[in-house]
N, C-alpha and C positions, 0 to 999 in steps of 0.2 A: 411509446417510446421503446426503442430498441434496448434489450436486456442489458447490452454491454455498457450503456451510459451509466448505470447505476454503479459500475465498478470503477468509475473514475475518481481519483483522489489527488489531491494537491501535493506538491513537493514540500508544502509547509507542514504537512500531516506528521503525527507521531506513529510509531509502530503500533500503539494501542489503537489508533484510529484505523489502521490497516486491519488488524484483528477484527475490529467492529465491522468494517466494510465487507471483509470476507464472510463473516458470520450472517450479516444481513442480507446479502445478495445471494448467498449460497453458491456463488462462482468460485472457481478455484484460482483466480487471479484478481489483482487490483492493477488498474491501469494508472501509472503515476504521471501526472502532467504538470506543466508550468502554470501557476494560476493565472497569469495574464494573457498568455497566448494559447494555452490549451495544447501546446506542443508536447507530443509524448517524449518522456524522459526514460521510462523503462517499465518493467511490470514486477510485481512482487507476488509471490506464492506463499501458501502457508509453510512450505518448506524452507523458503527465505527467511520467515520469521523465526521458525524454530532454530535454524542455524545462527541467526543473529543473537537470539537470547542465550544460546550455548556459548556464543563468542563474548558474551558479557555485556551486550547492549541492553539497555533498561527499556521498559515500555514506554517511557516518555522520550526516548531518543527519537531523532528525526528519521523518516522513512528512507532518506537519502543514505543512511548508514548500511542499509541491507538491499538496495537495488542492485 
């Protein structure tokens, strides 16, 4: 399996899910896709997570708030 496939995360995921994905894969990005079609919606980096948390988003907020 290509390494990048492990970085895929659904638009239904939370910020906490992204943090877990970034930690588990060791990659610097998570690829955010629509769950049914797997169309790419955007990417999230650890910097995006930090900025989102500083902006007041909670770990249980949707990943879509920080794309």
